[in-house]
MIDO-345828 format. One record per residue: x, y, z of N, C-alpha, C in turn; residue number from 1. Coordinates in steps of 0.05 Angstrom, whole numbers, plus 32768, in hexadecimal, padded with zeros to 4 digits. Atoms other than C-alpha are relative to their C-alpha. Example, Ala and Ser with C-alpha at 12.3 -4.5 7.8 and 13.67 -1.06 7.14 Angstrom:
BEGIN
REC:n.u:n.v:n.w:ca.u:ca.v:ca.w:c.u:c.v:c.w:pos
REC:8012:7FE8:8000:80F6:7FA6:809C:8012:8018:8000:1
REC:7FF0:7FE8:7FFF:8111:7FEB:808F:7FF1:8016:800E:2
! end
This chain:
BEGIN
REC:n.u:n.v:n.w:ca.u:ca.v:ca.w:c.u:c.v:c.w:pos
REC:7FFB:7FFA:801C:9559:8673:8C2D:8018:8013:7FFE:1
REC:7FE8:7FF0:8003:959E:868E:8C1C:7FFF:800F:7FE6:2
REC:8003:7FF1:8019:9598:86C7:8BEA:801A:8000:7FF0:3
REC:7FE7:7FFF:800F:95E1:86C2:8BD7:8005:7FE8:7FEF:4
REC:7FFB:8018:8010:95DC:867C:8BBA:7FF8:8004:7FE3:5
REC:8008:7FF9:801B:95BC:869C:8B7C:7FE9:7FEF:7FF5:6
REC:8016:8011:800A:9587:8666:8B76:7FE6:800A:800B:7
REC:801B:7FF7:7FF8:953F:867C:8B78:7FEF:7FE8:8006:8
REC:8011:8016:7FF9:9510:864E:8B9C:7FE4:8004:7FF4:9
REC:801A:7FF9:800B:94D1:8672:8B83:8004:8014:7FEA:10
REC:7FFE:7FED:8017:94CA:8694:8B40:7FEA:8015:8002:11
REC:8017:7FEE:7FFE:9486:86B4:8B4F:7FFE:8009:801D:12
REC:7FFF:7FF7:7FE4:9492:86DD:8B8E:7FEC:8016:8007:13
REC:8014:7FEA:7FFC:9461:8717:8B85:7FEC:7FFD:7FEA:14
REC:8014:8007:8015:9424:86FE:8B5F:7FF3:8019:7FF4:15
REC:800D:7FE9:800A:9406:8743:8B59:8011:800E:7FEB:16
REC:7FEE:7FF2:8013:9442:8764:8B37:8007:7FED:7FE9:17
REC:7FF7:8012:8015:945C:8728:8B11:7FE9:7FF6:7FEF:18
REC:8017:8008:800F:9417:8712:8AFC:7FF7:8016:7FEC:19
REC:8007:7FE9:8011:9408:8758:8AE1:8014:8002:7FE9:20
REC:7FEC:7FFE:8015:9449:8758:8ABA:7FFD:7FE9:7FEC:21
REC:8004:8017:8012:943D:8712:8A9D:7FE6:8005:7FEF:22
REC:8018:7FFA:800F:93F6:8726:8A89:8005:8015:7FEB:23
REC:7FFA:7FEA:8013:9410:8766:8A69:8010:7FF5:7FE9:24
REC:7FF0:800C:8015:9443:873D:8A41:7FED:7FF1:7FEC:25
REC:8013:8010:8011:940B:870F:8A27:7FEE:8014:7FF1:26
REC:8011:7FED:800E:93DF:874B:8A16:8010:800E:7FEA:27
REC:7FF0:7FF3:8015:9418:876D:89F0:8005:7FEC:7FE9:28
REC:7FFD:8015:8015:9425:872B:89CB:7FE6:7FFF:7FEF:29
REC:801A:8001:800F:93DB:8727:89B8:7FFB:8018:7FEF:30
REC:8003:7FE7:8010:93D9:876F:89A2:8013:8000:7FE8:31
REC:7FEE:8000:8017:9416:8766:8976:7FF8:7FEB:7FEB:32
REC:800A:8014:8013:93FA:8726:8957:7FE7:800B:7FF1:33
REC:8018:7FF4:800D:93B7:874A:8949:8008:8016:7FED:34
REC:7FF7:7FEA:8012:93DB:8787:892C:800D:7FF5:7FE7:35
REC:7FF3:800B:8017:9407:875D:88FF:7FEC:7FF2:7FED:36
REC:8014:800D:8010:93CB:8734:88E8:7FEF:8014:7FF0:37
REC:800F:7FEC:800E:93A3:8772:88D7:8011:800E:7FEA:38
REC:7FEE:7FF4:8014:93DF:8791:88B3:8003:7FED:7FE7:39
REC:7FFD:8013:8016:93E9:8752:888A:7FE6:7FFE:7FF0:40
REC:801A:8001:800E:939E:874E:8879:7FFC:8019:7FEF:41
REC:8003:7FE7:8010:939D:8797:8863:8013:8000:7FE8:42
REC:7FED:8001:8016:93DB:878D:8839:7FF6:7FED:7FEA:43
REC:800A:8014:8013:93BD:874F:8818:7FE8:800B:7FF0:44
REC:8018:7FF5:800D:937B:8773:8809:8009:8016:7FEC:45
REC:7FF8:7FEA:8011:939F:87B0:87EC:8011:7FF7:7FE9:46
REC:7FEC:8008:8015:93D8:878E:87C6:7FF8:7FE7:7FF0:47
REC:8006:8019:800E:93B8:874C:87B3:7FE9:8003:7FEC:48
REC:8016:8000:8013:9385:8739:877F:7FE5:8003:800E:49
REC:801B:7FFC:7FF4:933B:874A:878B:7FF4:7FE4:8006:50
REC:800E:8019:7FF8:9318:8712:87B1:7FEF:8006:8018:51
REC:8011:7FFC:7FE9:92E5:8708:87E7:8011:8003:801A:52
REC:7FF2:7FFA:7FE7:92F9:8720:882C:800A:7FE8:800F:53
REC:7FF9:8017:7FF0:92F8:86DD:884F:8014:7FEE:7FF3:54
REC:7FEC:8011:800D:9324:86BC:881B:801C:8008:8008:55
REC:7FE5:7FF7:7FF7:935F:86E5:8834:8008:7FF0:801A:56
REC:7FFA:800E:7FE7:935A:86C1:8878:800B:7FE4:7FFB:57
REC:7FF6:801B:8007:9364:867C:8859:801D:8002:7FF7:58
REC:7FE4:7FFD:800A:93A3:8693:8834:8012:800A:8016:59
REC:7FEF:7FF6:7FEA:93BD:86B9:8870:8006:7FEA:8014:60
REC:7FFB:8016:7FEE:93B4:867C:889C:8015:7FED:7FF5:61
REC:7FED:8012:800D:93DA:8652:8869:801D:800C:8001:62
REC:7FE5:7FF3:8002:9414:8684:8863:800B:8007:801C:63
REC:7FF6:7FF5:7FE7:9418:86A0:88AA:7FF9:7FEF:8019:64
REC:8007:8011:7FEA:93FA:8669:88D5:8017:7FF4:800F:65
REC:7FE9:800A:7FF2:943D:8648:88E3:800F:8015:8011:66
REC:7FF4:7FEA:7FF0:9459:868B:88FB:7FF0:8005:8019:67
REC:8012:7FFD:7FE9:941D:8693:8929:8004:7FE9:8014:68
REC:7FFB:8017:7FEF:9427:864D:8944:801A:8002:800F:69
REC:7FE6:7FFC:7FF3:9470:865B:8951:7FFF:8016:8015:70
REC:8003:7FEA:7FED:945D:869C:8974:7FF2:7FF6:8019:71
REC:800F:800B:7FE9:942C:8676:89A1:8013:7FEE:8010:72
REC:7FED:8011:7FF2:9463:8644:89B2:8015:8010:8010:73
REC:7FEC:7FEF:7FF2:9492:867D:89C6:7FF3:800F:8017:74
REC:800D:7FF0:7FEC:945E:86A0:89F1:8005:7FF6:801D:75
REC:7FFA:8009:7FE4:9468:8674:8A30:801D:8007:8008:76
REC:7FE4:7FF8:7FF9:94B3:8681:8A2C:8002:801E:8006:77
REC:8000:7FE4:7FFB:94A6:86CB:8A28:7FF4:8006:801C:78
REC:800D:7FFB:7FE6:9478:86C9:8A65:8013:7FF7:8017:79
REC:7FEE:800A:7FEB:94AA:869F:8A8D:8018:8013:8003:80
REC:7FEA:7FED:7FFE:94E2:86D0:8A7B:7FF8:801A:800E:81
REC:8009:7FE8:7FF2:94B8:870B:8A92:7FFE:7FFB:801E:82
REC:8003:8006:7FE4:94A9:86E8:8AD4:801C:7FFD:800D:83
REC:7FE5:8003:7FF6:94F3:86D6:8ADD:800D:801B:8003:84
REC:7FF4:7FE6:7FFE:9509:871D:8ACE:7FF3:8010:8017:85
REC:800E:7FF1:7FEB:94D4:873A:8AFC:8007:7FF6:801C:86
REC:7FF8:800B:7FE7:94EC:870C:8B33:8019:800F:800A:87
REC:7FE7:7FF2:7FF9:952E:8733:8B32:7FFA:801B:800E:88
REC:8007:7FE8:7FF1:9509:8771:8B4C:7FE9:7FFB:8014:89
REC:8016:8005:7FED:94CB:8754:8B6D:800B:7FF1:8019:90
REC:7FF5:800F:7FEA:94F4:8724:8B98:800E:8013:8014:91
REC:7FF4:7FED:7FEC:951F:875C:8BB7:7FEB:8011:800E:92
REC:8015:7FEF:7FF3:94E1:8786:8BC4:7FF1:7FF0:8015:93
REC:800D:8011:7FEC:94BF:874C:8BE7:8011:7FFD:8019:94
REC:7FEE:8003:7FE9:94FC:8742:8C13:8003:801B:800F:95
REC:7FFF:7FE6:7FF3:9501:878D:8C21:7FE6:8005:8011:96
REC:801A:7FFD:7FF1:94B7:878E:8C35:8000:7FEF:8019:97
REC:7FFF:8012:7FE9:94C1:8752:8C63:8012:800C:8016:98
REC:7FED:7FF4:7FED:94FD:8775:8C83:7FF4:8019:800E:99
REC:800C:7FE8:7FF5:94D7:87B7:8C8C:7FEA:7FF8:8014:100
REC:8015:8009:7FED:949D:8792:8CAD:800C:7FF7:801A:101
REC:7FF3:800A:7FE8:94CD:8770:8CDD:800B:8018:8010:102
REC:7FF7:7FE9:7FF2:94ED:87B3:8CEE:7FE9:800F:800D:103
REC:8017:7FF2:7FF5:94A9:87D2:8CF9:7FF6:7FF2:8019:104
REC:8008:8010:7FE8:949A:879A:8D2B:8015:8002:8016:105
REC:7FEA:7FFE:7FED:94DB:87AB:8D4F:8012:7FE8:8001:106
REC:7FEF:8018:8000:94FD:876A:8D3C:801C:8007:7FF4:107
REC:7FE5:7FFE:800C:9547:8763:8D2B:7FFF:7FF5:7FE4:108
REC:8000:8009:801C:9551:875D:8CE0:801D:7FFC:7FF7:109
REC:7FE5:8006:800B:958F:873C:8CC2:8003:8011:7FE7:110
REC:7FFB:7FF0:8019:95B0:8765:8C8B:7FF6:7FF1:7FE7:111
REC:800A:800C:8019:9590:875A:8C47:8017:7FFF:7FEC:112
REC:7FEE:8003:8016:95B9:8740:8C0E:7FF0:7FF4:7FE9:113
REC:800F:800B:8016:9599:8737:8BCA:8012:7FEE:7FEF:114
REC:7FF1:8012:8012:95AC:8703:8B97:800F:800F:7FEB:115
REC:7FF2:7FF3:8016:95DF:8713:8B62:7FEE:8001:7FE8:116
REC:8011:7FFC:8017:95BA:872E:8B26:7FE5:800D:8007:117
REC:8019:7FF2:7FF8:9580:874A:8B4F:8003:801E:7FFB:118
REC:8001:7FE3:8002:956C:8791:8B42:8000:800D:801B:119
REC:8002:7FEF:7FE8:9571:87C8:8B76:8012:7FF6:8017:120
REC:7FED:8009:7FEB:95AE:87AD:8B9B:8004:8015:8015:121
REC:7FFB:7FEA:7FED:95B7:87F2:8BBA:7FEA:8002:8015:122
REC:8015:7FFF:7FEC:9574:87EC:8BDD:8007:7FEF:8019:123
REC:7FF9:8011:7FE9:958F:87B3:8C08:8014:800F:8011:124
REC:7FED:7FF1:7FF0:95CA:87DF:8C1D:7FF3:8016:800F:125
REC:800E:7FEA:7FF3:959C:8819:8C2D:7FEE:7FF6:8017:126
REC:8010:800D:7FEB:956C:87EC:8C53:8011:7FF8:8018:127
REC:7FEE:8009:7FEB:95A6:87CE:8C7A:800A:8018:8011:128
REC:7FF7:7FE9:7FF2:95BF:8814:8C8C:7FEA:800B:8012:129
REC:8016:7FF7:7FF0:957A:8829:8CA5:7FFB:7FED:8017:130
REC:8005:8014:7FEB:9571:87E8:8CCC:8016:8002:8016:131
REC:7FEA:7FFD:7FEC:95B6:87F1:8CED:7FFD:8019:8010:132
REC:8004:7FE6:7FF1:95A7:8839:8CFF:7FE9:7FFD:8014:133
REC:8017:8004:7FEE:9564:8826:8D1D:8008:7FEF:8018:134
REC:7FF7:8010:7FE9:9585:87F0:8D47:8012:800F:8012:135
REC:7FEF:7FEF:7FEF:95BA:8821:8D5F:7FF0:8014:8010:136
REC:8011:7FEE:7FF1:9584:8853:8D72:7FF1:7FF2:8016:137
REC:800F:800E:7FEC:955C:881F:8D96:8012:7FF7:8017:138
REC:7FED:8008:7FEC:959A:8807:8DBB:8008:8018:8012:139
REC:7FF8:7FE8:7FF1:95AC:884E:8DD0:7FE9:800C:8010:140
REC:8017:7FF4:7FF2:9565:8861:8DE6:7FFD:7FF3:801B:141
REC:8006:800C:7FE5:9554:8857:8E30:7FE9:7FEC:7FFE:142
REC:8014:8015:8001:952A:881A:8E3D:7FE4:800B:8005:143
REC:801B:7FF6:7FF9:94F1:8844:8E59:7FF3:800F:7FE8:144
REC:800D:7FF2:8016:94E7:886B:8E18:7FFD:7FEF:7FE7:145
REC:8003:8012:8017:94E6:882E:8DEB:7FE3:8000:7FF7:146
REC:801B:8000:800A:94A9:8830:8DBF:7FF7:7FE3:7FFB:147
REC:800A:801B:8004:9481:87F0:8DC3:7FE8:8002:7FED:148
REC:8016:7FFE:8014:944E:87DE:8D8D:7FE6:8008:800D:149
REC:801A:7FF8:7FF4:9415:87E8:8DBF:8000:801D:8009:150
REC:7FFE:7FE4:7FF7:942E:882E:8DD1:8006:8013:7FE9:151
REC:7FFA:7FEF:8017:9432:884B:8D8B:7FF0:801A:8002:152
REC:800D:7FE6:8000:9420:8894:8D83:7FE9:8000:7FED:153
REC:8017:7FFE:8011:93DE:88A7:8D66:8007:800F:7FE6:154
REC:7FFB:7FF1:8019:93DE:88BF:8D1D:7FF9:801D:8003:155
REC:8005:7FE3:8000:93DF:890A:8D11:7FE2:8005:7FF9:156
REC:801C:7FF9:8005:9399:8927:8D14:7FEC:7FED:800C:157
REC:8012:8013:7FF4:937C:88EE:8D3C:7FF2:800D:8018:158
REC:800F:7FF5:7FEB:9346:8901:8D6C:7FFC:7FEB:8016:159
REC:8001:8014:7FEB:9347:88DF:8DB0:7FE9:8004:8010:160
! end
């Protein structure tokens, strides 16, 4: 996958983050629809002629039902846009995490380059600088002192 071609192969790259954002957008949409509906109902009750409570709902549906239907039709576009926007920061973080895991395993990592329009472009530069420095340090270290995954130091405070 070439990040510089600008084409995204997957829109949903971090389901936990992107799913939470999409759900939040739907919840905000629902809260705004409920708030507007209650405000319109209160206005009709206060400003309109006296009538039974449930009669307001029939008239509100007649007057505002098409707007609600249009809002429901727009909701999937809103969710898709939130997922697309979140891909611009979730995608780079997924790639950074993958690169950090490879570095932690002692593997060589090619320099990261994010797509044009992705957020946090400077993170790729900073990651690349850290990866290059780590490779220089590993190359300069004597072969006998190289840290192998099986010889990692115990965490501070560990009792042996």
